[in-house]
C-alpha positions as a Markdown table, in Angstrom:
| # | Residue | x | y | z |
|---|---|---|---|---|
| 1 | Met | 102.3 | 74.0 | -0.3 |
| 2 | Ser | 99.1 | 74.1 | 1.4 |
| 3 | Val | 98.3 | 76.6 | 4.2 |
| 4 | Ala | 97.3 | 75.1 | 7.6 |
| 5 | Val | 93.9 | 76.8 | 8.8 |
| 6 | Arg | 91.9 | 76.3 | 11.8 |
| 7 | Arg | 88.6 | 74.6 | 10.6 |
| 8 | Arg | 85.2 | 75.4 | 11.8 |
| 9 | Pro | 82.5 | 72.9 | 12.1 |
| 10 | Val | 80.1 | 73.2 | 9.3 |
| 11 | Thr | 76.5 | 71.4 | 9.4 |
| 12 | Ala | 75.4 | 69.6 | 6.3 |
| 13 | Leu | 72.6 | 72.1 | 5.7 |
| 14 | Gly | 75.1 | 74.9 | 5.8 |
| 15 | Leu | 77.4 | 73.5 | 3.1 |
| 16 | Ala | 74.6 | 72.6 | 0.7 |
| 17 | Leu | 73.1 | 76.3 | 1.3 |
| 18 | Leu | 76.9 | 77.4 | 0.1 |
| 19 | Leu | 76.9 | 74.9 | -2.9 |
| 20 | Ser | 73.4 | 76.3 | -3.8 |
| 21 | Ala | 74.7 | 79.8 | -3.8 |
| 22 | Ala | 77.6 | 78.7 | -6.0 |
| 23 | Thr | 75.5 | 77.0 | -8.2 |
| 24 | Ala | 73.1 | 79.8 | -8.7 |
| 25 | Cys | 76.0 | 82.3 | -9.2 |
| 26 | Ala | 77.7 | 80.1 | -12.0 |
| 27 | Ser | 74.6 | 79.3 | -13.8 |
| 28 | Gly | 73.1 | 82.6 | -14.2 |
| 29 | Pro | 74.5 | 85.5 | -16.0 |
| 30 | Ala | 78.2 | 86.5 | -15.3 |
| 31 | Pro | 78.8 | 88.7 | -12.2 |
| 32 | Ala | 78.6 | 92.5 | -13.0 |
| 33 | Glu | 81.7 | 94.5 | -13.8 |
| 34 | Gly | 83.4 | 95.7 | -10.3 |
| 35 | Arg | 81.3 | 93.4 | -8.0 |
| 36 | Pro | 82.2 | 94.6 | -4.7 |
| 37 | Gly | 84.7 | 92.1 | -2.9 |
| 38 | Ala | 85.3 | 90.5 | -6.2 |
| 39 | Ala | 88.9 | 89.1 | -6.7 |
| 40 | Gly | 88.6 | 90.4 | -10.4 |
| 41 | Ala | 85.9 | 91.6 | -12.7 |
| 42 | Val | 84.3 | 89.1 | -14.9 |
| 43 | Ala | 83.2 | 89.8 | -18.4 |
| 44 | Glu | 80.1 | 88.7 | -20.1 |
| 45 | Ser | 80.9 | 85.6 | -22.2 |
| 46 | Ala | 78.9 | 83.7 | -24.9 |
| 47 | Phe | 80.2 | 80.4 | -23.2 |
| 48 | Trp | 78.6 | 78.5 | -20.5 |
| 49 | Val | 79.8 | 78.4 | -17.0 |
| 50 | Asp | 79.6 | 75.1 | -15.2 |
| 51 | Pro | 78.3 | 75.3 | -11.7 |
| 52 | Arg | 79.5 | 71.9 | -10.8 |
| 53 | Ser | 83.2 | 72.5 | -11.9 |
| 54 | Ala | 85.8 | 71.5 | -9.5 |
| 55 | Ala | 86.8 | 75.2 | -8.9 |
| 56 | Ala | 83.2 | 76.2 | -8.0 |
| 57 | Arg | 82.9 | 73.2 | -5.5 |
| 58 | Gln | 86.4 | 74.3 | -4.2 |
| 59 | Val | 85.1 | 77.7 | -3.9 |
| 60 | Ala | 82.1 | 76.7 | -1.6 |
| 61 | Asp | 84.2 | 74.4 | 0.6 |
| 62 | Trp | 86.7 | 77.1 | 1.3 |
| 63 | Glu | 83.9 | 79.5 | 2.2 |
| 64 | Ala | 82.4 | 77.0 | 4.5 |
| 65 | Arg | 86.0 | 76.7 | 6.0 |
| 66 | Gly | 86.4 | 80.1 | 6.5 |
| 67 | Arg | 88.9 | 80.6 | 3.6 |
| 68 | His | 87.2 | 83.7 | 2.2 |
| 69 | Ser | 90.2 | 85.4 | 0.7 |
| 70 | Asp | 91.3 | 82.4 | -1.2 |
| 71 | Ala | 87.7 | 81.6 | -2.1 |
| 72 | Gln | 87.4 | 85.2 | -3.5 |
| 73 | Val | 90.7 | 84.8 | -5.5 |
| 74 | Leu | 89.6 | 81.3 | -6.9 |
| 75 | Arg | 86.5 | 83.0 | -8.6 |
| 76 | Arg | 88.8 | 84.1 | -11.3 |
| 77 | Ile | 88.5 | 80.6 | -12.2 |
| 78 | Ser | 85.1 | 79.1 | -11.1 |
| 79 | Asp | 83.1 | 82.2 | -12.5 |
| 80 | Arg | 84.4 | 81.8 | -15.9 |
| 81 | Pro | 83.6 | 79.3 | -18.7 |
| 82 | Leu | 85.8 | 76.1 | -18.7 |
| 83 | Ala | 85.7 | 73.3 | -21.1 |
| 84 | Leu | 83.9 | 70.1 | -20.6 |
| 85 | Trp | 86.4 | 67.4 | -21.3 |
| 86 | Val | 84.0 | 64.4 | -22.5 |
| 87 | Pro | 83.8 | 61.1 | -20.4 |
| 88 | Thr | 85.5 | 58.2 | -22.4 |
| 89 | Gly | 83.2 | 55.8 | -21.2 |
| 90 | Asn | 79.6 | 56.5 | -21.7 |
| 91 | Pro | 79.4 | 60.3 | -22.6 |
| 92 | Val | 75.6 | 60.9 | -22.8 |
| 93 | Pro | 74.8 | 61.5 | -19.1 |
| 94 | Glu | 77.4 | 64.1 | -19.0 |
| 95 | Val | 77.0 | 65.8 | -22.2 |
| 96 | Arg | 73.1 | 65.9 | -21.5 |
| 97 | Arg | 73.7 | 67.4 | -18.2 |
| 98 | Ala | 75.9 | 70.2 | -19.6 |
| 99 | Arg | 73.7 | 70.7 | -22.7 |
| 100 | Ala | 70.7 | 71.3 | -20.3 |
| 101 | Gly | 72.4 | 73.7 | -18.3 |
| 102 | Ala | 73.9 | 75.9 | -21.2 |
| 103 | Lys | 70.7 | 76.0 | -23.0 |
| 104 | Ala | 68.9 | 77.2 | -20.1 |
| 105 | Ala | 71.5 | 80.0 | -19.7 |
| 106 | Gly | 71.4 | 80.8 | -23.4 |
| 107 | Arg | 75.1 | 80.0 | -23.8 |
| 108 | Thr | 77.4 | 78.0 | -25.8 |
| 109 | Leu | 78.7 | 74.7 | -24.2 |
| 110 | Val | 82.7 | 74.0 | -25.0 |
| 111 | Leu | 83.7 | 70.6 | -25.2 |
| 112 | Val | 86.7 | 68.6 | -25.5 |
| 113 | Ala | 86.7 | 65.1 | -27.5 |
| 114 | His | 90.0 | 63.2 | -26.5 |
| 115 | Asn | 89.6 | 59.5 | -27.0 |
| 116 | Ile | 91.2 | 58.6 | -30.2 |
| 117 | Pro | 92.6 | 55.0 | -30.6 |
| 118 | His | 96.3 | 54.5 | -29.9 |
| 119 | Arg | 96.3 | 57.8 | -28.1 |
| 120 | Gly | 99.4 | 57.3 | -26.1 |
| 121 | Cys | 103.0 | 57.2 | -27.5 |
| 122 | Gly | 105.7 | 54.4 | -27.6 |
| 123 | Pro | 105.4 | 50.7 | -29.0 |
| 124 | Thr | 102.2 | 49.8 | -27.2 |
| 125 | Ala | 100.3 | 52.9 | -28.1 |
| 126 | Thr | 97.8 | 52.4 | -25.6 |
| 127 | Gly | 94.9 | 54.8 | -24.4 |
| 128 | Gly | 91.7 | 55.8 | -26.2 |
| 129 | Ala | 88.9 | 54.1 | -27.7 |
| 130 | Ala | 89.4 | 50.2 | -28.0 |
| 131 | Asp | 89.1 | 50.5 | -31.8 |
| 132 | Ala | 87.7 | 52.4 | -34.7 |
| 133 | Arg | 84.2 | 51.2 | -34.3 |
| 134 | Ala | 84.1 | 52.1 | -30.5 |
| 135 | Tyr | 85.4 | 55.5 | -31.5 |
| 136 | Arg | 82.8 | 56.0 | -33.8 |
| 137 | Ala | 80.1 | 55.0 | -31.5 |
| 138 | Trp | 81.4 | 57.4 | -28.9 |
| 139 | Thr | 81.8 | 60.3 | -31.2 |
| 140 | Gly | 78.2 | 59.4 | -32.5 |
| 141 | Ala | 76.8 | 59.3 | -28.9 |
| 142 | Ile | 78.3 | 62.8 | -28.4 |
| 143 | Ala | 76.7 | 64.3 | -31.3 |
| 144 | Asp | 73.2 | 62.6 | -30.5 |
| 145 | Ala | 73.6 | 63.9 | -26.9 |
| 146 | Leu | 74.2 | 67.5 | -28.2 |
| 147 | Gly | 71.4 | 67.7 | -30.6 |
| 148 | Asp | 70.5 | 71.3 | -31.6 |
| 149 | Ala | 72.4 | 72.8 | -28.7 |
| 150 | Lys | 74.8 | 75.7 | -29.4 |
| 151 | Ala | 78.5 | 73.8 | -28.9 |
| 152 | Leu | 82.0 | 74.0 | -29.7 |
| 153 | Val | 84.1 | 70.9 | -29.9 |
| 154 | Val | 87.8 | 70.9 | -29.7 |
| 155 | Leu | 88.6 | 67.8 | -31.4 |
| 156 | Glu | 91.4 | 65.4 | -30.0 |
| 157 | Pro | 94.2 | 67.2 | -28.7 |
| 158 | Glu | 97.6 | 66.0 | -29.5 |
| 159 | Ala | 96.1 | 63.6 | -32.2 |
| 160 | Val | 97.2 | 65.4 | -35.4 |
| 161 | Pro | 100.6 | 66.7 | -33.8 |
| 162 | His | 101.4 | 63.2 | -32.7 |
| 163 | Leu | 101.3 | 62.1 | -36.5 |
| 164 | Ile | 104.3 | 64.3 | -37.0 |
| 165 | Asp | 106.6 | 64.3 | -33.9 |
| 166 | Gly | 106.9 | 60.3 | -34.2 |
| 167 | Cys | 104.5 | 59.5 | -31.4 |
| 168 | Thr | 101.9 | 57.8 | -33.4 |
| 169 | Arg | 103.2 | 54.8 | -35.4 |
| 170 | Ala | 103.0 | 54.7 | -39.0 |
| 171 | Glu | 100.6 | 51.9 | -39.2 |
| 172 | His | 98.0 | 54.0 | -37.4 |
| 173 | His | 98.1 | 57.0 | -39.4 |
| 174 | Asp | 95.6 | 56.2 | -42.1 |
| 175 | Glu | 93.1 | 55.1 | -39.6 |
| 176 | Arg | 93.5 | 58.3 | -37.6 |
| 177 | His | 93.2 | 60.6 | -40.5 |
| 178 | Arg | 89.9 | 58.6 | -41.3 |
| 179 | Leu | 88.5 | 58.8 | -37.9 |
| 180 | Leu | 89.3 | 62.5 | -37.3 |
| 181 | Ala | 87.5 | 63.2 | -40.6 |
| 182 | Glu | 84.6 | 61.0 | -39.8 |
| 183 | Ala | 84.1 | 62.9 | -36.4 |
| 184 | Val | 84.1 | 66.2 | -37.8 |
| 185 | Asp | 81.5 | 65.1 | -40.5 |
| 186 | Arg | 79.5 | 63.4 | -37.7 |
| 187 | Leu | 79.6 | 66.5 | -35.4 |
| 188 | Lys | 79.0 | 69.0 | -38.1 |
| 189 | Arg | 75.6 | 67.4 | -39.0 |
| 190 | Asn | 74.5 | 69.1 | -35.8 |
| 191 | Lys | 73.4 | 72.5 | -37.2 |
| 192 | Asn | 74.7 | 74.4 | -34.0 |
| 193 | Thr | 78.0 | 72.6 | -33.4 |
| 194 | Lys | 81.2 | 74.1 | -34.3 |
| 195 | Val | 84.4 | 71.8 | -34.7 |
| 196 | Tyr | 88.1 | 72.9 | -34.4 |
| 197 | Leu | 90.9 | 70.2 | -34.7 |
| 198 | Asp | 94.1 | 70.5 | -32.4 |
| 199 | Ala | 97.1 | 71.7 | -34.3 |
| 200 | Gly | 99.3 | 71.8 | -31.3 |
| 201 | Asn | 101.7 | 74.9 | -30.6 |
| 202 | Pro | 104.5 | 76.7 | -31.9 |
| 203 | Ala | 107.0 | 75.4 | -29.4 |
| 204 | Trp | 106.0 | 71.8 | -30.4 |
| 205 | Ile | 105.5 | 71.9 | -34.1 |
| 206 | Pro | 107.9 | 74.8 | -34.9 |
| 207 | His | 106.9 | 75.0 | -38.7 |
| 208 | Pro | 103.1 | 75.3 | -39.4 |
| 209 | Ala | 103.8 | 73.9 | -43.1 |
| 210 | Asp | 104.1 | 70.4 | -41.5 |
| 211 | Leu | 100.9 | 70.5 | -40.0 |
| 212 | Val | 98.7 | 71.4 | -43.5 |
| 213 | Ala | 98.7 | 68.3 | -45.1 |
| 214 | Pro | 97.7 | 66.0 | -41.9 |
| 215 | Leu | 95.0 | 68.6 | -40.9 |
| 216 | Lys | 93.7 | 68.5 | -44.5 |
| 217 | Lys | 93.6 | 64.6 | -44.5 |
| 218 | Ser | 91.7 | 64.9 | -41.0 |
| 219 | Gly | 89.0 | 67.0 | -42.4 |
| 220 | Leu | 89.8 | 70.4 | -41.9 |
| 221 | Ala | 88.0 | 71.7 | -44.9 |
| 222 | Arg | 84.7 | 70.7 | -43.4 |
| 223 | Ala | 85.6 | 71.8 | -39.9 |
| 224 | Asp | 85.3 | 75.4 | -38.6 |
| 225 | Gly | 89.1 | 75.6 | -38.0 |
| 226 | Phe | 91.8 | 74.7 | -35.8 |
| 227 | Ala | 92.8 | 75.0 | -32.0 |
| 228 | Leu | 96.2 | 76.1 | -30.7 |
| 229 | Asn | 98.1 | 75.9 | -27.4 |
| 230 | Val | 95.5 | 73.3 | -25.9 |
| 231 | Ser | 96.7 | 72.4 | -22.2 |
| 232 | Gly | 99.8 | 74.8 | -23.1 |
| 233 | Phe | 101.4 | 77.7 | -21.9 |
| 234 | Gln | 102.5 | 79.7 | -25.1 |
| 235 | Ala | 102.1 | 83.2 | -25.0 |
| 236 | Glu | 99.0 | 84.9 | -27.0 |
| 237 | Ala | 101.0 | 87.0 | -29.3 |
| 238 | Pro | 103.5 | 84.5 | -30.8 |
| 239 | Ser | 100.4 | 81.9 | -30.6 |
| 240 | Arg | 98.3 | 84.4 | -32.9 |
| 241 | Ala | 101.1 | 84.8 | -35.1 |
| 242 | Tyr | 101.7 | 81.2 | -35.6 |
| 243 | Gly | 98.1 | 80.7 | -36.2 |
| 244 | Ala | 97.9 | 83.3 | -38.9 |
| 245 | Arg | 100.6 | 81.6 | -40.7 |
| 246 | Leu | 99.0 | 78.2 | -40.6 |
| 247 | Ser | 95.6 | 79.8 | -41.4 |
| 248 | Lys | 97.2 | 81.3 | -44.7 |
| 249 | Ala | 98.8 | 78.0 | -45.4 |
| 250 | Thr | 95.0 | 76.4 | -45.0 |
| 251 | Gly | 93.1 | 78.7 | -47.2 |
| 252 | Gly | 92.1 | 81.0 | -44.3 |
| 253 | Lys | 91.0 | 78.8 | -41.6 |
| 254 | His | 89.9 | 80.4 | -38.5 |
| 255 | Phe | 91.2 | 79.3 | -35.1 |
| 256 | Val | 90.8 | 79.4 | -31.3 |
| 257 | Leu | 93.2 | 79.6 | -28.4 |
| 258 | Asp | 93.7 | 78.0 | -25.3 |
| 259 | Thr | 94.5 | 81.0 | -22.8 |
| 260 | Gly | 93.7 | 79.1 | -19.7 |
| 261 | Arg | 97.5 | 79.1 | -18.2 |
| 262 | Asn | 99.5 | 81.1 | -20.7 |
| 263 | Gly | 99.3 | 84.7 | -18.7 |
| 264 | Ala | 102.9 | 84.4 | -17.9 |
| 265 | Gly | 104.2 | 82.5 | -21.0 |
| 266 | Pro | 106.0 | 79.0 | -20.9 |
| 267 | Leu | 108.5 | 78.2 | -18.2 |
| 268 | Pro | 112.0 | 79.3 | -19.5 |
| 269 | Gly | 114.5 | 76.6 | -20.2 |
| 270 | Asp | 114.0 | 72.8 | -21.6 |
| 271 | Arg | 110.9 | 72.4 | -23.3 |
| 272 | Asn | 110.6 | 68.9 | -22.2 |
| 273 | Asp | 110.8 | 70.0 | -18.4 |
| 274 | Ala | 108.0 | 72.8 | -19.0 |
| 275 | Trp | 105.0 | 71.3 | -20.0 |
| 276 | Cys | 104.2 | 69.4 | -16.8 |
| 277 | Asn | 102.8 | 71.5 | -13.8 |
| 278 | Pro | 105.4 | 74.4 | -14.5 |
| 279 | Pro | 105.7 | 76.9 | -11.5 |
| 280 | Gly | 105.0 | 80.4 | -11.7 |
| 281 | Arg | 102.5 | 80.4 | -14.5 |
| 282 | Ala | 99.1 | 82.3 | -14.7 |
| 283 | Leu | 95.7 | 82.7 | -16.3 |
| 284 | Gly | 95.4 | 84.3 | -19.3 |
| 285 | Thr | 92.7 | 86.0 | -21.5 |
| 286 | Pro | 89.4 | 85.0 | -19.9 |
| 287 | Pro | 87.3 | 83.0 | -22.5 |
| 288 | Ser | 85.4 | 85.1 | -24.9 |
| 289 | Asp | 84.3 | 85.2 | -28.5 |
| 290 | Arg | 85.0 | 88.7 | -28.8 |
| 291 | Thr | 88.8 | 88.5 | -29.5 |
| 292 | Gly | 89.3 | 91.7 | -31.8 |
| 293 | His | 91.2 | 89.4 | -34.3 |
| 294 | Pro | 89.8 | 88.6 | -37.7 |
| 295 | Leu | 91.1 | 85.0 | -37.4 |
| 296 | Val | 90.6 | 84.3 | -34.0 |
| 297 | Asp | 87.2 | 83.0 | -33.1 |
| 298 | Ala | 87.7 | 82.7 | -29.6 |
| 299 | Tyr | 89.9 | 82.6 | -26.5 |
| 300 | Leu | 88.9 | 79.5 | -24.6 |
| 301 | Trp | 90.2 | 77.7 | -21.5 |
| 302 | Val | 90.3 | 74.2 | -22.9 |
| 303 | Lys | 92.6 | 72.7 | -20.2 |
| 304 | Arg | 90.9 | 73.6 | -17.1 |
| 305 | Pro | 93.0 | 75.8 | -15.0 |
| 306 | Gly | 93.9 | 74.0 | -11.9 |
| 307 | Asp | 93.5 | 70.2 | -13.4 |
| 308 | Ser | 97.2 | 68.5 | -13.0 |
| 309 | Asp | 99.2 | 67.9 | -15.9 |
| 310 | Gly | 100.5 | 64.7 | -14.4 |
| 311 | Ala | 102.2 | 63.4 | -11.2 |
| 312 | Cys | 105.1 | 65.7 | -11.5 |
| 313 | Arg | 106.4 | 68.7 | -9.2 |
| 314 | Gly | 104.2 | 67.6 | -6.2 |
| 315 | Gly | 100.8 | 67.2 | -8.3 |
| 316 | Pro | 98.3 | 64.5 | -8.7 |
| 317 | Arg | 97.8 | 62.2 | -11.7 |
| 318 | Ala | 96.9 | 63.9 | -15.0 |
| 319 | Gly | 93.5 | 65.6 | -15.0 |
| 320 | Arg | 93.0 | 65.5 | -11.1 |
| 321 | Trp | 92.1 | 68.8 | -9.6 |
| 322 | Trp | 95.0 | 70.5 | -7.8 |
| 323 | Pro | 93.5 | 73.6 | -5.7 |
| 324 | Asp | 97.2 | 74.8 | -4.6 |
| 325 | Tyr | 98.1 | 75.0 | -8.3 |
| 326 | Ala | 94.7 | 76.6 | -9.0 |
| 327 | Leu | 95.1 | 79.1 | -6.5 |
| 328 | Gly | 98.6 | 80.2 | -7.8 |
| 329 | Leu | 97.4 | 80.6 | -11.4 |
| 330 | Ala | 94.6 | 82.8 | -10.0 |
| 331 | Arg | 96.8 | 84.9 | -7.7 |
| 332 | Arg | 99.1 | 85.6 | -10.4 |
| 333 | Ala | 96.4 | 86.4 | -13.5 |
| 334 | Arg | 96.3 | 90.0 | -14.6 |
| 335 | Asn | 92.9 | 89.8 | -16.1 |
């Protein structure tokens, strides 16, 4: 629920200066440990902080409107690296913008590719690229735009798990395996790009053995590993344990974990009711490639904290920024 505040007039120049300050903060080195007035210490990260994220713009807007306390809390999101979900139309301008920012900062760009054909569930299976040819062109354009930049790509959230849970129709399985494997190969032609195939989470696919064959058919051998808990709320320890089991079954493949919203674990109760904007959740471990675990290559904030899961519990449609939800995640964070 939004808090009503008395708004002060803000000149265009004043707002521009605030936005400029937010941009300079986000694009430069991470703020120092124990920064005076900071909502929480921000550790140095190998990953790029986007100065144009929705969270960064919200911080600037709230500062301009006098909501300084809320703005400071929200810096727990805006000052940290968030994955860029590649536009499903023409990906080139946005990828090039992010690539330039990451290279200038000497950081690694984290991307999510989510445009596989027949992406949705049900008889029509709509969503995603129009066909295989369009998908190949799209992934090729991403790879070309990245070039030699340091990048980490989480490839196609839900695509492999949906081959197992019955969402994706059987006639599309072979094509999906082929397109995922081709995408891995195309992206890995870039010498500084790492690729992780999405593998769902332990609450979704309870038995990791069920993922082994679909992941291998989708190019896992040539990828850097797999990704777990993307857009999910599963706690860190059980996710790591699940990942270790899947790693063993796939010949020692490493993995990355989405910790953006798992600080309080999943909402108790029916899993079918717990995935969409669950209340009471919190930010998890901040993004870092220093995990202290031999199989975990990185903790990432793949689902950008504050982006809605869908039009449920009063939220906007999926992917839209929801500042009240973001503020709640940040307030309950322990890191």
